[in-house]
N, C-alpha and C positions, 0 to 999 in steps of 0.2 A: 285590269292591268295591275301588275305588281309595281308599286312605286318605291317601297322602302323595305329593306330586310336588315334586321339587326340580330347578331348572334353573339352570345356571351357564354364563356366557359364550356364550349363544346369541343371535345378532343383537343387539338392544338390551337384552337381559336380562343383567344382570351376575350377580346371585345372587337367586333367587326361590324361596320355599318356600310351598306351598299345602297345607293340610290339609283334606280334603274330608269331608263328612258323608254319612250315608245320606240317601236321598231326593233332593230337587232342589237342585243347586248351580248358581248363576247367576253368569256373568261379564258385567259391563257396562262401558261406557266409551265415550268418543268414537270415531268411526270413525278407524282408523289408530293407535289407542293401542297395539295389540299383542296384542289378545285372541286372534287366530288363531294368533299365534306360540306361544302356550301350548299350543294344541291340536296344532300342528305338532310341538312337542316331545314331546307324548304319543304321537302316531302314529309319530314317529321311534323311540321306544323299543320299539315293537312291530313294527318292520320296515320302515317307510317310509324313503325316502332323503332326504337333505338335501345341498345343494351345500356345498362347503368354504367358500364366502364367507359362509355363515351363522354361522361362528365369529366371535365378537366381535373386532374389530380389536385387535391388540396382544397377543392371547392365543394359546396353542399349541393349545388344544382346547376344544370345548364338551362339556358333560357333562349328561346327564339321568338322573335316578334316580327310581324309583317303587316304592311299596310297595302290593301287592295283597293283600287278605285274602280267602281262599277258605274254604269250610267245613272243609276238612281240613288247611289249611296256609297259611302266609304266603309270598309270593314277592316277592323284591326283585330288580328288573331295573335294571341300569345300562348305559348305552350312551354311548360317547365318540366324538366326531367330530374327527379330526385336521386342522388347518388346512393343513399342508404337503402332505399326500398326498390328502386327501379320503376316506381310508379310515376305517372305524369299527371299534370293538371292543365286544363285547357280553358282559356278565356277568350270570348268573342265580344268585342267592344266592352272590355273590362267586366264582363259578367261570366261567372263560372258556368261552363257548359259541359255536356257529355261528349264523348268521342263521336257519337252518331251525328251530332249537330254539324260538325265540320265535314263528315263524310258526305252529307247531303249537299254541301257547298262545293266539294272538291272538283267535280267535273266542270263547274262553271268558272273555276279559278285557274286551274292548271291542267295541262295535258303533258305528261312526261314520256318522251321517247328516248330510250337508252339501248345499250347493247342487250340488256335483259329483254327489252321489247322486241329485239330482233329474234330472240329465241322463242318468245311467245308467238311470233308471226308464223312459226313452223307448226304450231299446235292447231289441229282441226277445230277445237272449240273456239280458239281466238279467231280463226278464219270465219267461223259461223257468226261470231260477234261482229266482225267487220261487215259482212254482208247484211246482217240484220240492222246494223247502225245505218248503212247506206239506204236500206229499204225505208227506214223512218216510219214504221207502222207499229208503234208500241201497243196499239189497241189489239192487233192480231196476236202478237206474242202474249199479251196479258190474257186474252181469251183462251189461247192454247194452254197457258200455265194454270189458269183457274179450272178449266175443264179437266185437265190431266190430274190436278190435285183432287178434285171431287170424285173422279173416276177411281183413282187409287184408294181413296178413303172408302168408297162403296165396296170395292173388291176386297179390301182388307177386312172390312166389317163382315162381309159375307164369309170370307175364309175363316175368320175367327169363330163365327157362328157355327159353321159346318164342322169345324174342328172340335168345338165344345160339344156339339150335338153327337158326333161320333163317339167321343169319349164317354158321354153320359149314356148313350144308347147301349154301349157295351156293358154298362153298370146298372141298367134298368132293373134287372131281376134282383140284384143286391139291394138297390134302393127300395124297391117295393117290399122285399123281405124285412128290411130294417124298419120301414114305416109300419108294417103289420105288427111286428114285435112291440114296437113302441106303443101303437094304438091299443094292443091287448092290455098293457100295463097302465097306460094313461098317466104317466108321471106328471106331477104339477110343480110349478115353480115354487121353491121353498119347502116342498113337502118333506123331503128327507130330514131337514133340520127340525121341522115341526114334529115329526114322528119321534126323533131321538129325544127331543125335549119332553114329549108326552110320556115316553117310556121311562125316562128318568123320574118324572113326577109320579107315575104309577108305582115304581119301585120304592119311592119315599113313602107313598101311601101304604104299601104293604108292610113296611117297618112300623108305621104308626098303628096299623090294625093289630099287628102282633103284640105291640106294647100295650095297647088298650085292653085287648082280651086277657092278657096275662095279669095286668093290673086289676081288672075287674074280678078275675079269678081269685086273686089274693084277697081282695076286699070282700067278695061275696061267696067265694068257694065255687066248686064245680057247678056249672049250669047257671051261675050268677043268680040263683034263687034265694040265696041267703039262709039256707037250711043246713048247710054243711058245718060240722063242728070245726072244720079247718078254716072257715072264713074268718077274716080279720074282724068283721062287724060282730059276729057271735062271740069271738074271743074277748073283744072289748066289753061286750054286754055282760059276759060272765065275770070278768074282772071287776066290772063296776059293782055287781051284786055282792061279790066277795068283800070288796073294800067298804061297801055300805054296812055290812055286818060287822066288819072289823072296826070301823070308826065309831060304832055304838059303844064298843068296849074301850077302844083306845082313840080318843078324840084327835090325836095328832095326825091320823090318816084321813081326816076330813078333806084336807087340801088335795091329797092325791086322788081322792074320789072325784073331786071337782075337775081335776086335770084330765082324768080318764074319760069323764063324761063329755068334756069339750073335745077331746081327741076323737071320740066316737062320732060326734056331730060333724067334725071336719071330714072324717073318712066317708060318712054318708053323703056329704055334699060333693066330695071328690068323685065318688062312684056315679052320682047323678050326672056330673059334667063329662065323665068318661063315656057314659052311655050316649051323650049327645054329640060326641066328637065324630065328624065326617070321616069315613074311611074308604070312600069310593070316589072315582073321578067325576068331574062335573058332567062330562058327556057320556058317561057310562061305558067308555071303552075299556076293554080288558087288555092286560099286557100281552096276552096270547095273540089277540088280533093285531096289536101293534107289531109284534115280532114277525107275524106272518106277512104283513105289508112290507116291512123292511127287508125281509128275506126275498120277497118278490122283486123289489127294486134292486137288490144286490145281484140277483140272478140276471136281470136285464143288463146291468153294468158289465158283468162278466161275459155275457153273450155278445154284446156289442163292443166290448173292450174300450169303453169310454167312461169318463166320470159322469156324475149325475148332471152337472151343468152342460157338459158336452153333448149329452143325449138330448137335452131340451133344445140346444142350438141345432143339433143334427136333424131334429124333427122339422124345424123351419127350413133348413137347407134342403132336405129331401123334398119337401113340398115345393120349394122354389124350383129345384132341378126338374122334377117331374112336370111341373107346370110349363117350364121352359121347353121340355121335349114335346109337350102337346102343342105349344104355340109356335115352335120353331119353323114349321113349314110356312106359316103366314109371314114371319119375319124374313125368311129367305126369299119368298116371292116379292116382298116389298123391296128388298135390296137388289134383286135381279132387275126389277123395273127401273130403279134408280141407276143401276149400272148401265142399262141400255140407253137411258136418257143422256147420261154424261158421256157415254161412248159416242153417241150421235153428235153431241155438241163438240166433242174433241175432233171427231172426223171432219166436221164442218170447218173448225178452226184450222186444222192441218191442211185442208184443201186450199183454204185462202192463203195460208202461210207458204205452202209449196208454190202456188201460182205467183205470189208476190216475190218470192226468192228467185224464181226462174226469170221473171221479168227484170228484177233489179240486177241479177247477175250479168245480163247482157249489157245493161247500161254501165254498171260499175267496171266491167272488163274493159269496155271502150275508154272510159275515163282513166283507168289505170294505165292502159297502153299509151295514151296521150301523155300522161304525167311521166311515165318511165322514159319515153322518147325525149322529153325535156331534160331528163336527168342523165342523158348520155347513152341510153340503150339504142339498139338499131331500130330503124324504121319498121322492121319486120317483127319486132317483139310482139308476142301474142299472149294474152291472159284469158283464161276461161275457168269456169267452175264446173266440176263434175259433182254429181249428186248420188248418194248411196242411200237406199231405203233403211229406215229404222222403225220397226214396228213396236209401238207402245202397247198395242192391244189389237186383237184380230180385226182387221179392216181399218185400223187407225195408224197410218204410215206417215212418218215425217221424212222428207228428203233432206238429208244433211249434206252441206256443201263442203267441198275441198278445193282449194285453190291450185290450179295448174298453170304452168306457163311454158312458153317456148322463147327463150332469149335470142335464139339464132335460127335462121331458116334451115329446114331439113331435119329438125329434131322433132321427136314425138312429144306431146304434152307430158310433163312430169311434175310431181309435187315439188314445192319449193326446197325442201330439205335434200332433194336428190341432186340438184344441180346448182343451187344458189350459193355463191361464195359470200364471205363476210361483207365485201363491198357491195355486192348486188343486194344483199339483204338490207344493208343500211339505206340504200337508195329506195328500195321497195317500201321500207317503213316510212321514209320521208314522204313518198308519194301517197301512201295510205293516210298518214296523219294530215297531209295538206287537203285531201279530199273529204275526210270525215269530220274534221274539226271546223265547224262553220261559224261558231260564235266568236266574233271578232274581239270580244272582251276577255277571252280565255288566253292566258299566257302559255306559249309553247316552249317546252324545255327539251333541247336536243343535247344529250350527253354523249359526245364523240360519235354521233350518228354518221359522221364522215369516215369512220374507221374502215380501213381497207380500200379507200378510194384514192385515186391519184391520177396524174396526167390530165388529159383534156376532160375526162369525166369529172374531175374535181371542179372545173370551171362551171360545168352544168349544174352540179350540186350547189355551188356558191350562188349561181344565178337564181336557182329555185328558192333557196332560203332568202335571198334578197328580195325576190318577188313576194314571198309570203310576208316578209317584214314590212312591206309597204302598207299593209292593213292590219298586221298583227304584231303583238309584242313577242319577241323570241329571246330566250336565254340559251346561249350556245357555248358549250365547252369544246374547244378544238385545238389541234396542234398544227393546223394548216394556215399559213399567212394569207392564202387566197381567200379564205372565208373571213378571217379576222379583219382584213382590210375593209370589209364592207360594213363594219359595225358602226352604229350610231354612238355607242358608248363602249369603251374597251377597258376591261379590268384585268390587272396583272396580279396573279396569286404567287406568293413565294414564301419561303421559310426563313426565319431568323433564329439564331441561337444566341441567347444571352445568358452567360454563366452556365448553369446546369439545366436551363429550361429552353425548350423549343417552342416557337410561336409560328402559326400560320397567319400571314398578313395579306391584305388585299388593298390595292389602291387603284383609283381611276387614272388612266393614262391620257395624256394630251400632247399635241404637237410633236416635238422631236422624240418624246418617250414612246409614242405609238410607232414611229419609224424605227426606233431602236429595237422594239420588241418584234416587229415584223421581220427585221433583219435577223434577229436571233432565231426566230422560228424557221427562217429560210436557210439556216446553217451558218450565219455569220460571215464575217470577212467581206471582201469585195463582191463576191457573188450574192451574198445575202443582202448587202446594201443595194445592189443593182435591182434585185427582185422587189425589195421594199419600195424603191423609187418608181419602179414600173407599176406596182399595185396602187400607189398613192401619188400620182404625178402632181396633183394640186398641192400636196404637202411639200413636195420637193421644190416646187416653185416658190413657196413661201419661205423656205429655208435658204433660197438663193443659190442652190446647186445647179 
């Protein structure tokens, strides 16, 4: 049961607090006073969305807080709507929670029947929901949903598998050709970079070899035998002999003789070191072999129109695809087996569901007929469900219901949207809600569910709501005094204009205030006063009239 509702800074509501009673709570007031905003606040707190422009101008956030009393606990829910971002924050018992948390509680706290609900009543999907709710066999629906989910997954996997198989089968010859070309060359990871580095090294060695050979030729002459007159060693030896002769006659050349002798020794040592200098690669590969291998790799890249790394990945991809083609038949058979198993499970679940729906349809139709008669329909009103087959999968057929009715004798059964007026839909929705909402702790909200109803029928609707209110808490927005007069607690909603600001106010009425509001709702004047006294004779007696 909803005990307390507080609304702050929402639309035209600055600060409003309502304390509800068990039984029937009625909200009345002129059209546009803001009654529906109060219910918007209530549905906002249990998960509905509100636009950020619903925050009262000049404030940072709107806040709605409600206290629900359940048999085993009290729950305080607070939700805030931020004007700047439009985002909201939800608190349950002062703990920040996600929106999913309150959605789980929603059905146990509030059931909201409105003019929007009347339109939903015309939808086949909602009519199916009504029948399944009356059936009260969630296990069958869960089995249907789980089997259908698994079947669709198996079918989808098989279709994707066959689609891929067809695409690859068409490319098998190309894949095998590509694999053959790659296998002929056998490229290795990192090989191209290693070959380029080795070729660079060999080119450097070639420069070294040429420099060594020319240097040795300068030092030793042609053939490096040291016999050529053009060799540097022989030239130094000859100069040394000449300086030796010259220094015997001119002593000052003795120092030059010594320098030439030292230089000849250094040249001999240099020649020895140059002969020991390595001028071939450590692995003995030639630059011709390297160039040939690089050319082979380049041809493969041109032929396959891919980079070297892409070719390496392509080899793995080809192998994977060809392996897939070879193993696909086994996978398809496995999925076909799963498909048959899930189809059998779905068929079994649907047979149970169809049988349960058919049985429940008979019972619910009778219950609805009785409830509609209580709401002013003729004793001959007839409700039935027709079923149309919907095949999920060959052999797996769900019978989907559609609600038909005959409000008057002599008419053929027709869908609700063909013959139901707004008033008839209002009463039909009231009947459905009264039958399907069995948790006495859940608060029922009727937002002008009496729309389009009048005359004697209105008394039937009032009696039905009053009967429900004996065991349930009901929040009712109405413009009819016949319904408002039955309230355990009556709230009056109105607008105040102060300066440049408009405010929606709400106050609980008592005593003569209730009589005055009933009179206003009845049209005012002597006629309105008379109807108010008729509706509340005990109040009239207390007032001494």
